[in-house]
C-alpha positions in Angstrom: -31.1 -21.5 15.1 -32.8 -19.2 12.4 -30.6 -16.4 11.5 -32.2 -12.9 12.1 -33.9 -11.1 9.1 -33.6 -7.5 8.8 -37.0 -5.8 8.7 -38.4 -5.1 5.1 -38.3 -1.2 4.3 -41.6 0.2 3.8 -42.1 0.9 0.1 -42.9 4.3 0.6 -39.4 4.8 2.2 -37.2 3.1 -0.4 -34.8 6.0 -1.6 -35.8 8.2 1.1 -34.0 6.7 4.0 -30.5 6.7 3.1 -27.5 5.3 4.9 -23.6 5.4 4.5 -21.1 3.8 6.4 -17.2 4.1 5.7 -14.3 2.7 7.7 -10.8 3.8 7.3 -7.8 1.8 8.4 -4.1 2.3 8.5 -1.9 -0.3 6.5 1.6 0.0 6.7 2.2 3.7 5.5 -1.0 4.3 3.8 -4.9 4.6 4.6 -7.3 2.4 2.8 -11.2 2.4 2.7 -11.4 -0.8 4.5 -15.3 -0.7 4.5 -18.0 0.9 2.5 -21.9 0.3 2.4 -24.5 2.6 1.4 -28.3 2.7 0.2 -29.9 5.1 -1.9 -30.0 8.2 -1.8 -26.5 8.0 -0.6 -23.6 6.7 -2.7 -19.7 6.8 -2.4 -17.2 7.0 -5.3 -14.1 5.0 -5.5 -11.2 6.5 -3.5 -9.2 8.9 -5.3 -5.4 8.5 -5.5 -3.4 11.4 -4.8 0.2 12.1 -3.6 -1.0 12.5 0.1 -1.3 10.1 3.1 -5.2 10.6 3.4 -7.6 8.3 1.5 -9.8 10.5 -0.1 -13.6 9.6 -0.8 -16.4 11.4 -2.3 -20.1 11.2 -1.1 -22.8 11.7 -3.7 -26.5 11.9 -3.7 -27.7 10.4 -7.5 -31.0 11.8 -6.9 -29.8 15.5 -7.3 -30.7 16.5 -3.8 -32.8 16.6 -0.8 -36.5 16.6 -0.4 -38.9 17.1 2.7 -39.3 13.8 4.4 -35.6 12.4 3.4 -33.7 10.9 6.2 -30.1 10.4 5.8 -27.7 8.8 8.1 -23.9 8.8 7.7 -21.2 6.9 9.9 -17.5 7.3 9.4 -15.2 5.3 11.5 -11.3 5.9 11.5 -9.4 3.2 13.1 -6.0 4.2 15.0 -3.6 6.3 12.8 -5.9 6.3 10.0 -6.4 9.6 7.7 -9.4 10.0 5.8 -10.7 12.9 3.7 -14.3 12.9 3.0 -15.9 15.4 0.3 -18.4 16.0 -2.2 -18.3 16.3 -5.8 -20.4 19.5 -5.8 -23.0 21.5 -3.7 -25.9 19.7 -2.1 -29.3 21.0 -3.0 -32.3 21.0 -0.7 -35.5 21.4 -2.4 -38.9 22.7 -1.4 -41.1 20.9 0.8 -44.8 21.0 1.7 -44.0 20.9 5.3 -41.6 17.8 6.3 -38.0 18.6 7.1 -35.2 16.8 5.1 -32.9 15.2 8.0 -29.2 14.4 8.0 -27.4 13.0 11.0 -23.7 12.5 10.6 -21.4 10.5 13.1 -17.8 10.7 12.9 -15.6 8.4 15.2 -11.9 8.9 15.3 -9.6 6.4 16.9 -6.4 7.3 18.6 -4.0 9.6 16.3 -6.4 9.4 13.6 -7.1 12.3 11.2 -10.3 13.2 9.3 -10.6 16.1 6.9 -14.6 16.6 6.7 -14.8 18.9 3.9 -18.2 19.0 1.7 -19.1 21.6 -0.7 -21.6 23.9 0.7 -25.7 23.3 0.8 -28.1 25.2 -1.1 -31.5 25.5 0.5 -34.0 26.3 -2.1 -37.1 28.7 -1.2 -39.4 27.0 0.9 -36.9 24.1 2.0 -36.4 22.7 5.5 -33.4 20.9 6.6 -32.3 19.7 9.9 -28.8 18.6 10.2 -26.8 17.1 13.2 -23.1 16.2 13.2 -21.7 14.4 16.2 -18.1 13.6 16.6 -16.2 11.6 19.0 -12.2 12.0 18.9 -9.6 9.4 20.6 -6.6 10.5 22.0 -4.3 12.4 19.8 -6.9 12.7 17.0 -7.0 15.5 14.5 -10.0 16.9 13.0 -10.8 19.6 10.2 -14.5 20.0 9.6 -16.4 22.4 7.2 -20.0 23.2 7.6 -20.9 25.7 4.8 -24.2 26.9 3.3 -25.5 29.5 0.6 -28.5 31.6 1.7 -30.5 29.8 -1.2 -30.3 30.3 -5.0 -28.8 33.6 -4.8 -28.6 34.3 -8.4 -32.3 33.8 -8.9 -33.1 36.2 -6.0 -33.9 33.6 -3.5 -31.7 34.4 -0.7 -33.2 33.8 2.9 -36.5 32.4 1.4 -35.9 28.9 2.6 -38.7 27.7 5.3 -36.3 26.4 8.3 -32.4 25.5 8.6 -31.1 24.0 11.6 -27.4 22.7 12.0 -25.9 21.2 15.3 -22.3 20.1 15.9 -21.3 18.3 19.0 -17.6 17.6 19.3 -16.3 15.2 22.4 -13.0 13.6 23.2 -12.0 11.6 26.1 -12.2 14.2 28.7 -15.7 15.4 27.7 -17.3 18.1 25.6 -14.9 20.3 23.3 -17.8 22.1 21.3 -21.7 22.3 21.2 -22.6 24.5 18.3 -26.2 25.1 17.4 -28.1 27.4 15.2 -31.7 27.8 13.7 -32.7 30.1 11.1 -36.3 30.6 9.7 -36.0 32.3 6.3 -36.2 36.1 6.2 -35.0 39.0 4.3 -34.0 40.6 7.3 -30.8 38.3 7.5 -29.0 40.3 4.9 -29.6 43.4 7.0 -27.2 45.4 9.6 -26.3 43.3 12.4 -27.1 39.8 10.6 -25.2 38.5 7.5 -25.2 42.2 6.2 -25.6 41.3 2.5 -23.2 38.2 2.7 -25.5 35.4 1.6 -22.7 32.6 2.1 -21.6 31.7 5.5 -19.7 28.6 7.0 -18.0 27.3 10.0 -14.8 25.4 10.3 -13.8 23.6 13.2 -10.1 22.6 13.7 -8.9 20.4 16.7 -5.4 18.8 17.2 -2.5 18.5 19.5 -0.7 21.4 17.8 -0.3 24.9 19.0 -3.3 26.6 17.3 -3.2 30.2 18.3 -0.9 31.1 15.6 -3.3 29.3 13.1 -6.4 31.2 14.6 -4.3 34.5 14.1 -3.1 33.4 10.7 -6.8 32.8 9.5 -8.0 36.3 10.9 -5.1 38.1 9.3 -5.2 36.4 6.0 -9.1 36.7 5.4 -9.2 40.3 6.7 -7.4 41.2 3.3 -10.4 40.2 1.2 -13.2 42.7 0.9 -15.6 40.3 0.2 -15.3 38.0 3.0 -15.9 38.9 6.9 -14.3 36.3 9.3 -13.2 35.6 12.5 -11.5 32.8 14.5 -11.7 32.1 18.2 -9.8 29.4 20.4 -12.1 26.8 22.1 -11.6 26.0 25.6 -9.0 23.4 24.9 -7.7 21.8 21.9 -9.3 23.6 19.0 -10.4 26.7 16.8 -13.7 27.9 15.6 -13.8 29.9 12.5 -16.7 31.7 11.0 -17.0 32.8 7.6 -19.4 35.3 5.7 -19.1 35.7 2.1 -20.7 38.0 -0.5 -20.6 35.5 -3.4 -19.7 31.7 -3.7 -16.3 32.2 -5.3 -15.5 34.4 -2.2 -16.8 31.6 0.2 -14.8 28.7 -1.8 -11.7 30.9 -1.7 -12.0 31.5 1.8 -12.3 28.0 2.8 -9.7 26.6 0.8 -7.4 29.2 2.5 -8.5 28.2 5.9 -8.1 24.5 5.1 -4.8 25.0 3.6 -3.5 26.8 6.7 -5.2 24.0 8.9 -3.1 21.5 6.8 0.0 23.2 7.3 -0.2 23.8 11.0 -2.2 20.6 12.0 -1.1 18.1 9.8 2.3 19.3 8.4 1.2 18.7 4.8 0.7 21.0 1.8 -2.9 22.1 0.4 -5.0 19.0 -1.1 -5.8 19.8 -4.7 -9.0 17.9 -5.2 -9.4 18.8 -8.8 -13.4 19.2 -8.8 -15.2 20.3 -11.9 
């Protein structure tokens, strides 16, 4: 029998249709990156070794950012009891487009008792850019999830806040009992987003989803109380119908956003994972 041959990628799509597949497995007391496969414009760096049970990998785009027409797919699988942490070395840039969206679809599958910390740096949509993002998560019994989805309103220091053409993000989280969360928003760039009732001059925004078997009401209260003490941050946390918390963050500048996300992540690690903060030593 002649083996099947994968169809050739059209030349025009080379470097535009990126894919990444990662598989984490538990080996004894440690988690290892058991499988890794990628095509440009997606790559993954070698796992970072820190004094933590998580296997830490960093995803990067060697082309410098996303342009209209790029289509990226990321698949991350965690076997039973595996613990992975996926991040990026820096913010993701989305460049101006003549009309086509840049698209990214992320699929995260966690086996029973597995843990995933999905903590990429924020996305920066340039003026005239268009991005459509989808994140689908499937959780096994007893799985734990910390997921960060963060954005700037543009190149704020250049006066380009809220000048992107279109920005879309959809996150769905399911477990064996059904849907836990579906969160979708669509923004068309316009300066009104800075006004009263919108972002109110906070051009950095993020959602953090925390799910696990631990009691999370104290975590939600701690997040709201902690971030309320910071003048450059507006935030709130709400309980999901079962098993999780959704945190919303608005920040006046990038350091305030990064500081707020670090605090939320540290609290989540303490409550859900029983672990201290993870220092990734970026920069």
